[in-house]
mmCIF entry with sequence, helices, sheets and N, C-alpha, C, O atoms, coordinates in Angstrom:
data_MODEL
# 
_entry.id   MODEL 
# 
_entity.id                         1 
_entity.type                       polymer 
_entity.pdbx_number_of_molecules   1 
# 
_entity_poly.entity_id                      1 
_entity_poly.type                           'polypeptide(L)' 
_entity_poly.nstd_linkage                   no 
_entity_poly.nstd_monomer                   no 
_entity_poly.pdbx_seq_one_letter_code       MLTTFGHDDYVFDALRAGASGFLLKRATPEELIAAVHATAAGDPACP 
_entity_poly.pdbx_seq_one_letter_code_can   MLTTFGHDDYVFDALRAGASGFLLKRATPEELIAAVHATAAGDPACP 
_entity_poly.pdbx_strand_id                 A 
# 
loop_
_entity_poly_seq.entity_id 
_entity_poly_seq.num 
_entity_poly_seq.mon_id 
_entity_poly_seq.hetero 
1 1  MET n 
1 2  LEU n 
1 3  THR n 
1 4  THR n 
1 5  PHE n 
1 6  GLY n 
1 7  HIS n 
1 8  ASP n 
1 9  ASP n 
1 10 TYR n 
1 11 VAL n 
1 12 PHE n 
1 13 ASP n 
1 14 ALA n 
1 15 LEU n 
1 16 ARG n 
1 17 ALA n 
1 18 GLY n 
1 19 ALA n 
1 20 SER n 
1 21 GLY n 
1 22 PHE n 
1 23 LEU n 
1 24 LEU n 
1 25 LYS n 
1 26 ARG n 
1 27 ALA n 
1 28 THR n 
1 29 PRO n 
1 30 GLU n 
1 31 GLU n 
1 32 LEU n 
1 33 ILE n 
1 34 ALA n 
1 35 ALA n 
1 36 VAL n 
1 37 HIS n 
1 38 ALA n 
1 39 THR n 
1 40 ALA n 
1 41 ALA n 
1 42 GLY n 
1 43 ASP n 
1 44 PRO n 
1 45 ALA n 
1 46 CYS n 
1 47 PRO n 
# 
_struct_asym.id          A 
_struct_asym.entity_id   1 
# 
loop_
_struct_conf.conf_type_id 
_struct_conf.id 
_struct_conf.pdbx_PDB_helix_id 
_struct_conf.beg_label_comp_id 
_struct_conf.beg_label_asym_id 
_struct_conf.beg_label_seq_id 
_struct_conf.pdbx_beg_PDB_ins_code 
_struct_conf.end_label_comp_id 
_struct_conf.end_label_asym_id 
_struct_conf.end_label_seq_id 
_struct_conf.pdbx_end_PDB_ins_code 
_struct_conf.beg_auth_comp_id 
_struct_conf.beg_auth_asym_id 
_struct_conf.beg_auth_seq_id 
_struct_conf.end_auth_comp_id 
_struct_conf.end_auth_asym_id 
_struct_conf.end_auth_seq_id 
_struct_conf.pdbx_PDB_helix_class 
_struct_conf.details 
_struct_conf.pdbx_PDB_helix_length 
HELX_P HELX_P1 AA1 ASP A 8  ? ARG A 16 ? ASP A 8  ARG A 16 1 ? 9  
HELX_P HELX_P2 AA2 PRO A 29 ? ALA A 40 ? PRO A 29 ALA A 40 1 ? 12 
# 
_struct_conf_type.id          HELX_P 
_struct_conf_type.criteria    ? 
_struct_conf_type.reference   ? 
# 
_struct_sheet.id               AA1 
_struct_sheet.type             ? 
_struct_sheet.number_strands   2 
_struct_sheet.details          ? 
# 
_struct_sheet_order.sheet_id     AA1 
_struct_sheet_order.range_id_1   1 
_struct_sheet_order.range_id_2   2 
_struct_sheet_order.offset       ? 
_struct_sheet_order.sense        parallel 
# 
loop_
_struct_sheet_range.sheet_id 
_struct_sheet_range.id 
_struct_sheet_range.beg_label_comp_id 
_struct_sheet_range.beg_label_asym_id 
_struct_sheet_range.beg_label_seq_id 
_struct_sheet_range.pdbx_beg_PDB_ins_code 
_struct_sheet_range.end_label_comp_id 
_struct_sheet_range.end_label_asym_id 
_struct_sheet_range.end_label_seq_id 
_struct_sheet_range.pdbx_end_PDB_ins_code 
_struct_sheet_range.beg_auth_comp_id 
_struct_sheet_range.beg_auth_asym_id 
_struct_sheet_range.beg_auth_seq_id 
_struct_sheet_range.end_auth_comp_id 
_struct_sheet_range.end_auth_asym_id 
_struct_sheet_range.end_auth_seq_id 
AA1 1 LEU A 2  ? THR A 3  ? LEU A 2  THR A 3  
AA1 2 LEU A 23 ? LEU A 24 ? LEU A 23 LEU A 24 
# 
loop_
_atom_site.group_PDB 
_atom_site.id 
_atom_site.type_symbol 
_atom_site.label_atom_id 
_atom_site.label_alt_id 
_atom_site.label_comp_id 
_atom_site.label_asym_id 
_atom_site.label_entity_id 
_atom_site.label_seq_id 
_atom_site.pdbx_PDB_ins_code 
_atom_site.Cartn_x 
_atom_site.Cartn_y 
_atom_site.Cartn_z 
_atom_site.occupancy 
_atom_site.B_iso_or_equiv 
_atom_site.pdbx_formal_charge 
_atom_site.auth_seq_id 
_atom_site.auth_comp_id 
_atom_site.auth_asym_id 
_atom_site.auth_atom_id 
_atom_site.pdbx_PDB_model_num 
ATOM 1   N N  . MET A 1 1  ? 2.549   1.885   -2.736  1.00 0.00 ? 1  MET A N  1 
ATOM 2   C CA . MET A 1 1  ? 2.387   3.309   -2.801  1.00 0.00 ? 1  MET A CA 1 
ATOM 3   C C  . MET A 1 1  ? 2.096   3.801   -1.388  1.00 0.00 ? 1  MET A C  1 
ATOM 4   O O  . MET A 1 1  ? 1.261   3.242   -0.677  1.00 0.00 ? 1  MET A O  1 
ATOM 5   N N  . LEU A 1 2  ? 2.789   4.839   -1.006  1.00 0.00 ? 2  LEU A N  1 
ATOM 6   C CA . LEU A 1 2  ? 2.580   5.459   0.300   1.00 0.00 ? 2  LEU A CA 1 
ATOM 7   C C  . LEU A 1 2  ? 2.040   6.862   0.056   1.00 0.00 ? 2  LEU A C  1 
ATOM 8   O O  . LEU A 1 2  ? 2.681   7.671   -0.615  1.00 0.00 ? 2  LEU A O  1 
ATOM 9   N N  . THR A 1 3  ? 0.870   7.149   0.597   1.00 0.00 ? 3  THR A N  1 
ATOM 10  C CA . THR A 1 3  ? 0.215   8.413   0.293   1.00 0.00 ? 3  THR A CA 1 
ATOM 11  C C  . THR A 1 3  ? -0.642  8.899   1.458   1.00 0.00 ? 3  THR A C  1 
ATOM 12  O O  . THR A 1 3  ? -0.896  8.161   2.409   1.00 0.00 ? 3  THR A O  1 
ATOM 13  N N  . THR A 1 4  ? -1.075  10.138  1.367   1.00 0.00 ? 4  THR A N  1 
ATOM 14  C CA . THR A 1 4  ? -2.005  10.684  2.359   1.00 0.00 ? 4  THR A CA 1 
ATOM 15  C C  . THR A 1 4  ? -3.444  10.566  1.888   1.00 0.00 ? 4  THR A C  1 
ATOM 16  O O  . THR A 1 4  ? -4.373  10.790  2.664   1.00 0.00 ? 4  THR A O  1 
ATOM 17  N N  . PHE A 1 5  ? -3.635  10.216  0.620   1.00 0.00 ? 5  PHE A N  1 
ATOM 18  C CA . PHE A 1 5  ? -4.967  10.162  0.029   1.00 0.00 ? 5  PHE A CA 1 
ATOM 19  C C  . PHE A 1 5  ? -5.510  8.739   0.055   1.00 0.00 ? 5  PHE A C  1 
ATOM 20  O O  . PHE A 1 5  ? -4.913  7.833   -0.528  1.00 0.00 ? 5  PHE A O  1 
ATOM 21  N N  . GLY A 1 6  ? -6.635  8.542   0.727   1.00 0.00 ? 6  GLY A N  1 
ATOM 22  C CA . GLY A 1 6  ? -7.205  7.211   0.849   1.00 0.00 ? 6  GLY A CA 1 
ATOM 23  C C  . GLY A 1 6  ? -8.465  6.992   0.037   1.00 0.00 ? 6  GLY A C  1 
ATOM 24  O O  . GLY A 1 6  ? -9.205  6.042   0.291   1.00 0.00 ? 6  GLY A O  1 
ATOM 25  N N  . HIS A 1 7  ? -8.719  7.846   -0.925  1.00 0.00 ? 7  HIS A N  1 
ATOM 26  C CA . HIS A 1 7  ? -9.924  7.703   -1.740  1.00 0.00 ? 7  HIS A CA 1 
ATOM 27  C C  . HIS A 1 7  ? -9.833  6.444   -2.599  1.00 0.00 ? 7  HIS A C  1 
ATOM 28  O O  . HIS A 1 7  ? -8.769  6.123   -3.129  1.00 0.00 ? 7  HIS A O  1 
ATOM 29  N N  . ASP A 1 8  ? -10.936 5.743   -2.731  1.00 0.00 ? 8  ASP A N  1 
ATOM 30  C CA . ASP A 1 8  ? -10.966 4.498   -3.500  1.00 0.00 ? 8  ASP A CA 1 
ATOM 31  C C  . ASP A 1 8  ? -10.420 4.683   -4.906  1.00 0.00 ? 8  ASP A C  1 
ATOM 32  O O  . ASP A 1 8  ? -9.701  3.820   -5.411  1.00 0.00 ? 8  ASP A O  1 
ATOM 33  N N  . ASP A 1 9  ? -10.751 5.788   -5.538  1.00 0.00 ? 9  ASP A N  1 
ATOM 34  C CA . ASP A 1 9  ? -10.278 6.021   -6.908  1.00 0.00 ? 9  ASP A CA 1 
ATOM 35  C C  . ASP A 1 9  ? -8.753  6.026   -6.968  1.00 0.00 ? 9  ASP A C  1 
ATOM 36  O O  . ASP A 1 9  ? -8.170  5.479   -7.904  1.00 0.00 ? 9  ASP A O  1 
ATOM 37  N N  . TYR A 1 10 ? -8.105  6.635   -5.984  1.00 0.00 ? 10 TYR A N  1 
ATOM 38  C CA . TYR A 1 10 ? -6.640  6.684   -5.962  1.00 0.00 ? 10 TYR A CA 1 
ATOM 39  C C  . TYR A 1 10 ? -6.058  5.285   -5.754  1.00 0.00 ? 10 TYR A C  1 
ATOM 40  O O  . TYR A 1 10 ? -5.058  4.921   -6.374  1.00 0.00 ? 10 TYR A O  1 
ATOM 41  N N  . VAL A 1 11 ? -6.685  4.516   -4.885  1.00 0.00 ? 11 VAL A N  1 
ATOM 42  C CA . VAL A 1 11 ? -6.215  3.155   -4.629  1.00 0.00 ? 11 VAL A CA 1 
ATOM 43  C C  . VAL A 1 11 ? -6.289  2.333   -5.906  1.00 0.00 ? 11 VAL A C  1 
ATOM 44  O O  . VAL A 1 11 ? -5.306  1.705   -6.301  1.00 0.00 ? 11 VAL A O  1 
ATOM 45  N N  . PHE A 1 12 ? -7.438  2.335   -6.546  1.00 0.00 ? 12 PHE A N  1 
ATOM 46  C CA . PHE A 1 12 ? -7.611  1.529   -7.751  1.00 0.00 ? 12 PHE A CA 1 
ATOM 47  C C  . PHE A 1 12 ? -6.716  2.005   -8.884  1.00 0.00 ? 12 PHE A C  1 
ATOM 48  O O  . PHE A 1 12 ? -6.172  1.183   -9.622  1.00 0.00 ? 12 PHE A O  1 
ATOM 49  N N  . ASP A 1 13 ? -6.552  3.305   -9.038  1.00 0.00 ? 13 ASP A N  1 
ATOM 50  C CA . ASP A 1 13 ? -5.669  3.845   -10.073 1.00 0.00 ? 13 ASP A CA 1 
ATOM 51  C C  . ASP A 1 13 ? -4.223  3.415   -9.832  1.00 0.00 ? 13 ASP A C  1 
ATOM 52  O O  . ASP A 1 13 ? -3.519  3.035   -10.769 1.00 0.00 ? 13 ASP A O  1 
ATOM 53  N N  . ALA A 1 14 ? -3.785  3.476   -8.581  1.00 0.00 ? 14 ALA A N  1 
ATOM 54  C CA . ALA A 1 14 ? -2.410  3.078   -8.254  1.00 0.00 ? 14 ALA A CA 1 
ATOM 55  C C  . ALA A 1 14 ? -2.188  1.599   -8.528  1.00 0.00 ? 14 ALA A C  1 
ATOM 56  O O  . ALA A 1 14 ? -1.161  1.220   -9.091  1.00 0.00 ? 14 ALA A O  1 
ATOM 57  N N  . LEU A 1 15 ? -3.134  0.766   -8.140  1.00 0.00 ? 15 LEU A N  1 
ATOM 58  C CA . LEU A 1 15 ? -2.986  -0.668  -8.363  1.00 0.00 ? 15 LEU A CA 1 
ATOM 59  C C  . LEU A 1 15 ? -3.032  -1.005  -9.849  1.00 0.00 ? 15 LEU A C  1 
ATOM 60  O O  . LEU A 1 15 ? -2.286  -1.868  -10.313 1.00 0.00 ? 15 LEU A O  1 
ATOM 61  N N  . ARG A 1 16 ? -3.891  -0.339  -10.590 1.00 0.00 ? 16 ARG A N  1 
ATOM 62  C CA . ARG A 1 16 ? -3.939  -0.547  -12.049 1.00 0.00 ? 16 ARG A CA 1 
ATOM 63  C C  . ARG A 1 16 ? -2.637  -0.105  -12.714 1.00 0.00 ? 16 ARG A C  1 
ATOM 64  O O  . ARG A 1 16 ? -2.229  -0.679  -13.724 1.00 0.00 ? 16 ARG A O  1 
ATOM 65  N N  . ALA A 1 17 ? -1.993  0.902   -12.156 1.00 0.00 ? 17 ALA A N  1 
ATOM 66  C CA . ALA A 1 17 ? -0.745  1.421   -12.718 1.00 0.00 ? 17 ALA A CA 1 
ATOM 67  C C  . ALA A 1 17 ? 0.462   0.558   -12.341 1.00 0.00 ? 17 ALA A C  1 
ATOM 68  O O  . ALA A 1 17 ? 1.573   0.805   -12.810 1.00 0.00 ? 17 ALA A O  1 
ATOM 69  N N  . GLY A 1 18 ? 0.244   -0.456  -11.495 1.00 0.00 ? 18 GLY A N  1 
ATOM 70  C CA . GLY A 1 18 ? 1.316   -1.388  -11.174 1.00 0.00 ? 18 GLY A CA 1 
ATOM 71  C C  . GLY A 1 18 ? 1.827   -1.356  -9.754  1.00 0.00 ? 18 GLY A C  1 
ATOM 72  O O  . GLY A 1 18 ? 2.793   -2.049  -9.434  1.00 0.00 ? 18 GLY A O  1 
ATOM 73  N N  . ALA A 1 19 ? 1.206   -0.570  -8.891  1.00 0.00 ? 19 ALA A N  1 
ATOM 74  C CA . ALA A 1 19 ? 1.636   -0.553  -7.491  1.00 0.00 ? 19 ALA A CA 1 
ATOM 75  C C  . ALA A 1 19 ? 1.427   -1.935  -6.875  1.00 0.00 ? 19 ALA A C  1 
ATOM 76  O O  . ALA A 1 19 ? 0.437   -2.611  -7.153  1.00 0.00 ? 19 ALA A O  1 
ATOM 77  N N  . SER A 1 20 ? 2.365   -2.335  -6.045  1.00 0.00 ? 20 SER A N  1 
ATOM 78  C CA . SER A 1 20 ? 2.255   -3.633  -5.364  1.00 0.00 ? 20 SER A CA 1 
ATOM 79  C C  . SER A 1 20 ? 1.393   -3.556  -4.119  1.00 0.00 ? 20 SER A C  1 
ATOM 80  O O  . SER A 1 20 ? 0.975   -4.580  -3.579  1.00 0.00 ? 20 SER A O  1 
ATOM 81  N N  . GLY A 1 21 ? 1.132   -2.355  -3.671  1.00 0.00 ? 21 GLY A N  1 
ATOM 82  C CA . GLY A 1 21 ? 0.325   -2.168  -2.482  1.00 0.00 ? 21 GLY A CA 1 
ATOM 83  C C  . GLY A 1 21 ? 0.007   -0.702  -2.292  1.00 0.00 ? 21 GLY A C  1 
ATOM 84  O O  . GLY A 1 21 ? 0.472   0.154   -3.045  1.00 0.00 ? 21 GLY A O  1 
ATOM 85  N N  . PHE A 1 22 ? -0.769  -0.430  -1.303  1.00 0.00 ? 22 PHE A N  1 
ATOM 86  C CA . PHE A 1 22 ? -1.247  0.923   -1.049  1.00 0.00 ? 22 PHE A CA 1 
ATOM 87  C C  . PHE A 1 22 ? -1.326  1.096   0.451   1.00 0.00 ? 22 PHE A C  1 
ATOM 88  O O  . PHE A 1 22 ? -2.011  0.336   1.136   1.00 0.00 ? 22 PHE A O  1 
ATOM 89  N N  . LEU A 1 23 ? -0.624  2.097   0.964   1.00 0.00 ? 23 LEU A N  1 
ATOM 90  C CA . LEU A 1 23 ? -0.590  2.316   2.400   1.00 0.00 ? 23 LEU A CA 1 
ATOM 91  C C  . LEU A 1 23 ? -0.676  3.810   2.671   1.00 0.00 ? 23 LEU A C  1 
ATOM 92  O O  . LEU A 1 23 ? -0.012  4.614   2.016   1.00 0.00 ? 23 LEU A O  1 
ATOM 93  N N  . LEU A 1 24 ? -1.494  4.166   3.636   1.00 0.00 ? 24 LEU A N  1 
ATOM 94  C CA . LEU A 1 24 ? -1.620  5.572   4.002   1.00 0.00 ? 24 LEU A CA 1 
ATOM 95  C C  . LEU A 1 24 ? -0.470  5.979   4.921   1.00 0.00 ? 24 LEU A C  1 
ATOM 96  O O  . LEU A 1 24 ? 0.045   5.159   5.681   1.00 0.00 ? 24 LEU A O  1 
ATOM 97  N N  . LYS A 1 25 ? -0.075  7.238   4.846   1.00 0.00 ? 25 LYS A N  1 
ATOM 98  C CA . LYS A 1 25 ? 1.033   7.733   5.659   1.00 0.00 ? 25 LYS A CA 1 
ATOM 99  C C  . LYS A 1 25 ? 0.736   7.678   7.147   1.00 0.00 ? 25 LYS A C  1 
ATOM 100 O O  . LYS A 1 25 ? 1.657   7.730   7.962   1.00 0.00 ? 25 LYS A O  1 
ATOM 101 N N  . ARG A 1 26 ? -0.528  7.576   7.514   1.00 0.00 ? 26 ARG A N  1 
ATOM 102 C CA . ARG A 1 26 ? -0.853  7.489   8.938   1.00 0.00 ? 26 ARG A CA 1 
ATOM 103 C C  . ARG A 1 26 ? -0.716  6.054   9.476   1.00 0.00 ? 26 ARG A C  1 
ATOM 104 O O  . ARG A 1 26 ? -1.039  5.788   10.633  1.00 0.00 ? 26 ARG A O  1 
ATOM 105 N N  . ALA A 1 27 ? -0.240  5.147   8.636   1.00 0.00 ? 27 ALA A N  1 
ATOM 106 C CA . ALA A 1 27 ? -0.044  3.759   9.059   1.00 0.00 ? 27 ALA A CA 1 
ATOM 107 C C  . ALA A 1 27 ? 0.983   3.711   10.187  1.00 0.00 ? 27 ALA A C  1 
ATOM 108 O O  . ALA A 1 27 ? 1.885   4.545   10.264  1.00 0.00 ? 27 ALA A O  1 
ATOM 109 N N  . THR A 1 28 ? 0.830   2.740   11.040  1.00 0.00 ? 28 THR A N  1 
ATOM 110 C CA . THR A 1 28 ? 1.770   2.562   12.139  1.00 0.00 ? 28 THR A CA 1 
ATOM 111 C C  . THR A 1 28 ? 3.085   1.987   11.593  1.00 0.00 ? 28 THR A C  1 
ATOM 112 O O  . THR A 1 28 ? 3.110   1.427   10.497  1.00 0.00 ? 28 THR A O  1 
ATOM 113 N N  . PRO A 1 29 ? 4.155   2.125   12.344  1.00 0.00 ? 29 PRO A N  1 
ATOM 114 C CA . PRO A 1 29 ? 5.415   1.515   11.912  1.00 0.00 ? 29 PRO A CA 1 
ATOM 115 C C  . PRO A 1 29 ? 5.276   0.004   11.672  1.00 0.00 ? 29 PRO A C  1 
ATOM 116 O O  . PRO A 1 29 ? 5.876   -0.542  10.746  1.00 0.00 ? 29 PRO A O  1 
ATOM 117 N N  . GLU A 1 30 ? 4.493   -0.649  12.501  1.00 0.00 ? 30 GLU A N  1 
ATOM 118 C CA . GLU A 1 30 ? 4.279   -2.092  12.333  1.00 0.00 ? 30 GLU A CA 1 
ATOM 119 C C  . GLU A 1 30 ? 3.577   -2.405  11.020  1.00 0.00 ? 30 GLU A C  1 
ATOM 120 O O  . GLU A 1 30 ? 3.920   -3.379  10.350  1.00 0.00 ? 30 GLU A O  1 
ATOM 121 N N  . GLU A 1 31 ? 2.593   -1.583  10.647  1.00 0.00 ? 31 GLU A N  1 
ATOM 122 C CA . GLU A 1 31 ? 1.892   -1.789  9.373   1.00 0.00 ? 31 GLU A CA 1 
ATOM 123 C C  . GLU A 1 31 ? 2.827   -1.563  8.188   1.00 0.00 ? 31 GLU A C  1 
ATOM 124 O O  . GLU A 1 31 ? 2.768   -2.290  7.196   1.00 0.00 ? 31 GLU A O  1 
ATOM 125 N N  . LEU A 1 32 ? 3.677   -0.568  8.292   1.00 0.00 ? 32 LEU A N  1 
ATOM 126 C CA . LEU A 1 32 ? 4.636   -0.285  7.227   1.00 0.00 ? 32 LEU A CA 1 
ATOM 127 C C  . LEU A 1 32 ? 5.613   -1.444  7.062   1.00 0.00 ? 32 LEU A C  1 
ATOM 128 O O  . LEU A 1 32 ? 5.892   -1.869  5.941   1.00 0.00 ? 32 LEU A O  1 
ATOM 129 N N  . ILE A 1 33 ? 6.126   -1.948  8.161   1.00 0.00 ? 33 ILE A N  1 
ATOM 130 C CA . ILE A 1 33 ? 7.046   -3.090  8.104   1.00 0.00 ? 33 ILE A CA 1 
ATOM 131 C C  . ILE A 1 33 ? 6.353   -4.306  7.509   1.00 0.00 ? 33 ILE A C  1 
ATOM 132 O O  . ILE A 1 33 ? 6.931   -4.999  6.672   1.00 0.00 ? 33 ILE A O  1 
ATOM 133 N N  . ALA A 1 34 ? 5.123   -4.572  7.931   1.00 0.00 ? 34 ALA A N  1 
ATOM 134 C CA . ALA A 1 34 ? 4.368   -5.708  7.397   1.00 0.00 ? 34 ALA A CA 1 
ATOM 135 C C  . ALA A 1 34 ? 4.131   -5.542  5.893   1.00 0.00 ? 34 ALA A C  1 
ATOM 136 O O  . ALA A 1 34 ? 4.201   -6.518  5.147   1.00 0.00 ? 34 ALA A O  1 
ATOM 137 N N  . ALA A 1 35 ? 3.856   -4.330  5.449   1.00 0.00 ? 35 ALA A N  1 
ATOM 138 C CA . ALA A 1 35 ? 3.631   -4.071  4.029   1.00 0.00 ? 35 ALA A CA 1 
ATOM 139 C C  . ALA A 1 35 ? 4.905   -4.307  3.220   1.00 0.00 ? 35 ALA A C  1 
ATOM 140 O O  . ALA A 1 35 ? 4.850   -4.865  2.124   1.00 0.00 ? 35 ALA A O  1 
ATOM 141 N N  . VAL A 1 36 ? 6.038   -3.890  3.749   1.00 0.00 ? 36 VAL A N  1 
ATOM 142 C CA . VAL A 1 36 ? 7.313   -4.116  3.062   1.00 0.00 ? 36 VAL A CA 1 
ATOM 143 C C  . VAL A 1 36 ? 7.598   -5.611  2.965   1.00 0.00 ? 36 VAL A C  1 
ATOM 144 O O  . VAL A 1 36 ? 8.017   -6.095  1.914   1.00 0.00 ? 36 VAL A O  1 
ATOM 145 N N  . HIS A 1 37 ? 7.377   -6.340  4.045   1.00 0.00 ? 37 HIS A N  1 
ATOM 146 C CA . HIS A 1 37 ? 7.597   -7.788  4.034   1.00 0.00 ? 37 HIS A CA 1 
ATOM 147 C C  . HIS A 1 37 ? 6.648   -8.481  3.056   1.00 0.00 ? 37 HIS A C  1 
ATOM 148 O O  . HIS A 1 37 ? 7.061   -9.377  2.320   1.00 0.00 ? 37 HIS A O  1 
ATOM 149 N N  . ALA A 1 38 ? 5.393   -8.074  3.045   1.00 0.00 ? 38 ALA A N  1 
ATOM 150 C CA . ALA A 1 38 ? 4.418   -8.677  2.133   1.00 0.00 ? 38 ALA A CA 1 
ATOM 151 C C  . ALA A 1 38 ? 4.817   -8.427  0.686   1.00 0.00 ? 38 ALA A C  1 
ATOM 152 O O  . ALA A 1 38 ? 4.764   -9.336  -0.142  1.00 0.00 ? 38 ALA A O  1 
ATOM 153 N N  . THR A 1 39 ? 5.213   -7.206  0.381   1.00 0.00 ? 39 THR A N  1 
ATOM 154 C CA . THR A 1 39 ? 5.602   -6.870  -0.986  1.00 0.00 ? 39 THR A CA 1 
ATOM 155 C C  . THR A 1 39 ? 6.849   -7.657  -1.389  1.00 0.00 ? 39 THR A C  1 
ATOM 156 O O  . THR A 1 39 ? 6.927   -8.160  -2.510  1.00 0.00 ? 39 THR A O  1 
ATOM 157 N N  . ALA A 1 40 ? 7.810   -7.767  -0.497  1.00 0.00 ? 40 ALA A N  1 
ATOM 158 C CA . ALA A 1 40 ? 9.027   -8.522  -0.789  1.00 0.00 ? 40 ALA A CA 1 
ATOM 159 C C  . ALA A 1 40 ? 8.730   -10.001 -1.036  1.00 0.00 ? 40 ALA A C  1 
ATOM 160 O O  . ALA A 1 40 ? 9.439   -10.662 -1.794  1.00 0.00 ? 40 ALA A O  1 
ATOM 161 N N  . ALA A 1 41 ? 7.684   -10.514 -0.397  1.00 0.00 ? 41 ALA A N  1 
ATOM 162 C CA . ALA A 1 41 ? 7.290   -11.921 -0.584  1.00 0.00 ? 41 ALA A CA 1 
ATOM 163 C C  . ALA A 1 41 ? 6.413   -12.107 -1.814  1.00 0.00 ? 41 ALA A C  1 
ATOM 164 O O  . ALA A 1 41 ? 6.043   -13.232 -2.149  1.00 0.00 ? 41 ALA A O  1 
ATOM 165 N N  . GLY A 1 42 ? 6.080   -11.009 -2.489  1.00 0.00 ? 42 GLY A N  1 
ATOM 166 C CA . GLY A 1 42 ? 5.248   -11.108 -3.686  1.00 0.00 ? 42 GLY A CA 1 
ATOM 167 C C  . GLY A 1 42 ? 3.769   -11.048 -3.406  1.00 0.00 ? 42 GLY A C  1 
ATOM 168 O O  . GLY A 1 42 ? 2.961   -11.297 -4.300  1.00 0.00 ? 42 GLY A O  1 
ATOM 169 N N  . ASP A 1 43 ? 3.398   -10.725 -2.191  1.00 0.00 ? 43 ASP A N  1 
ATOM 170 C CA . ASP A 1 43 ? 1.990   -10.632 -1.815  1.00 0.00 ? 43 ASP A CA 1 
ATOM 171 C C  . ASP A 1 43 ? 1.540   -9.160  -1.909  1.00 0.00 ? 43 ASP A C  1 
ATOM 172 O O  . ASP A 1 43 ? 2.365   -8.249  -1.836  1.00 0.00 ? 43 ASP A O  1 
ATOM 173 N N  . PRO A 1 44 ? 0.238   -8.942  -2.070  1.00 0.00 ? 44 PRO A N  1 
ATOM 174 C CA . PRO A 1 44 ? -0.240  -7.547  -2.074  1.00 0.00 ? 44 PRO A CA 1 
ATOM 175 C C  . PRO A 1 44 ? -0.115  -6.932  -0.682  1.00 0.00 ? 44 PRO A C  1 
ATOM 176 O O  . PRO A 1 44 ? -0.251  -7.622  0.329   1.00 0.00 ? 44 PRO A O  1 
ATOM 177 N N  . ALA A 1 45 ? 0.140   -5.653  -0.647  1.00 0.00 ? 45 ALA A N  1 
ATOM 178 C CA . ALA A 1 45 ? 0.283   -4.949  0.637   1.00 0.00 ? 45 ALA A CA 1 
ATOM 179 C C  . ALA A 1 45 ? -0.802  -3.890  0.750   1.00 0.00 ? 45 ALA A C  1 
ATOM 180 O O  . ALA A 1 45 ? -0.542  -2.698  0.584   1.00 0.00 ? 45 ALA A O  1 
ATOM 181 N N  . CYS A 1 46 ? -2.003  -4.329  1.031   1.00 0.00 ? 46 CYS A N  1 
ATOM 182 C CA . CYS A 1 46 ? -3.148  -3.412  1.175   1.00 0.00 ? 46 CYS A CA 1 
ATOM 183 C C  . CYS A 1 46 ? -3.911  -3.783  2.434   1.00 0.00 ? 46 CYS A C  1 
ATOM 184 O O  . CYS A 1 46 ? -4.797  -4.638  2.396   1.00 0.00 ? 46 CYS A O  1 
ATOM 185 N N  . PRO A 1 47 ? -3.574  -3.148  3.545   1.00 0.00 ? 47 PRO A N  1 
ATOM 186 C CA . PRO A 1 47 ? -4.249  -3.507  4.798   1.00 0.00 ? 47 PRO A CA 1 
ATOM 187 C C  . PRO A 1 47 ? -5.715  -3.137  4.797   1.00 0.00 ? 47 PRO A C  1 
ATOM 188 O O  . PRO A 1 47 ? -6.413  -3.377  5.783   1.00 0.00 ? 47 PRO A O  1 
# 
């Protein structure tokens, strides 16, 4: 999930709903790429 909201409640709700990871829109391009690679490998993408 890519969002502007970083509140813990939103993170936990997204993960409970099936999100593979949670990343804020202010993430760097490197963080976004790492999150995509982690998700593709089946790992969680929550920096």
